[in-house]
Steps between C-alpha positions, in 0.01 A plus 500: 500500500170366369669261254734351757220466756283311245791275414542414862139398507562247233391693193681502158589872453658670194596866468491709183739792526694759299726377227854583583841342398508188295333265747134438415420234762648415833410338834528714816425337832282235341302753282527506122576849383431602148665812381288604198332835566628787308506862607125561506511874563342722232295400188781464252544149359194385685430203275860374537472537878161320507643211293810463728286504807240247364791273406614510857161427627460194266838362598370491866154351413364565854161412649472851642672823408554774757587859412552786736450859391662534160236593233683360205556163661140503612378539126748249369421238769124554468530436130711190543285366775188525281672315221650229708220443747727585803374691806599855547539695829571866485618673815474882529828648603421872526203730496611612148399152372133557574429881552334656190680828550836333522426264208469794268881507466484163319337672205331260255656201678269546800207351314659158409663501849164539670351224271788273582455561876129426477573175326709370797352204682575695828626854558661545846498847670742611765265752683143570543538811295624294206221249555251787486650647180502154328127452588364838427719596199570171331223262620750263661436327828859457651608335824749696718840348564744764636874457473667296765844457655684283753561665833852486665533418868483786746867428594606632162345851569714804591384721782338807368717720713808364290341579162693733284315610184169565321446273207354529155489196259359504149571551135596844369138540351393864454134412440431264798774491751599869489855456660567877475266541791733299719788726401288797592435343842869443561568866412251622764652275773880540467562363859339161416677231286324362206558201267361443150490168317371429158581407136487754228169514299583376149213695345635827664885477491564877503276545801656206675846657446388835634356346819831316556699819438279716718511235782876504504503872577322442839741431780237339712386257225666177401394406151571128437309440174441127428546271795498125459165352641697275730676800658210748525356364827768647718402845372141450627631342819691810627258776354314742720210501248424412139364790293262448209460798266296348223186656351345148479577151573360139493625304790845630574742211586718764665235548777532127593873508470505788759248347729665166526782692669265702723583810287208752487366612159453872429302559183435827316176385319449121497301356804481121400122486512501739795720276720755791551213715634308242704780278645810599714755382236633827364390848401300640202639843450277634215725807437872580478480711812344219694748257362793722622330520854444122506878422436613764745286335771618138425857599477496634865213303668610144526191394691270607211731336236506174700118498555421551135776260388379207716142583400597459134673176580201354695267618220723320234509176710121512540410574137797444256688198627591321179402147585147610570480695176658203306194278597274750328708516187511122490126487514466738213747323284357151560153622441595650163686176419188287564285722288731474189 
């Protein structure tokens, strides 16, 4: 979305993405796409992965390089930008990118990753919590630019009285997303229809298979697995509520995808900087018992569902409309370009 929006504003935009198939370079909607990044998971063959990634960066020869979230790409891009004199913008994608306790899982790689992040011309935070962590733990002053989305016209919304299921969307990640909690929720509310969407987690294939198998034993749960991004919007559109079961998040795009269709968010733990507590946009449960009670209420009380859903939609229009956020990203990128 950011790449196409910047293209539409007249910028020359290239994208470096995963290497797949035999095609190394192609043009998609006026954007040059370079397929050169190897599978960067794990530490095996790290020098080879670094060389392949740097070759891809060199083939683009950009004025400014933008990386979101991935620690290996942060390190590789920081190194190349330093050698080439290009600008480097790093955008935090998740609390695990900056929280010292969560960074422990990187092992020895956390130190070069933190150095690479500190070397960026600008680091962008999604939330005030991330901004505070960057300042206090890493000595980085970061502007906040939350995620954004376009908003469909109200005529596309489905009346809350006609909505049919409670929705969960995410990867089958046992460490962060905790999809087994959604299955537990469905088991406790057999009279309510649930729907689960998300690809398997490649780092935990056995766990992903177990979640899929367990989900299919529940008569009130429809497990869809991976759904094409172009088709997923209808699932938000006719949902009673979106449930989030994660232990931690950054800025969940699924919240925005729900709110744009006036679907309230019910979160077990994550509050999005306190918004779910302070604003009428959804419910922060805080416990599994409270989560069960919240879903029971929304499934039968259309007025509460409608009030929280439209509250979320209004909050999104006021704070996360994509055009407004694009202006802020453009200022960051052009400022870094002028400084390099």
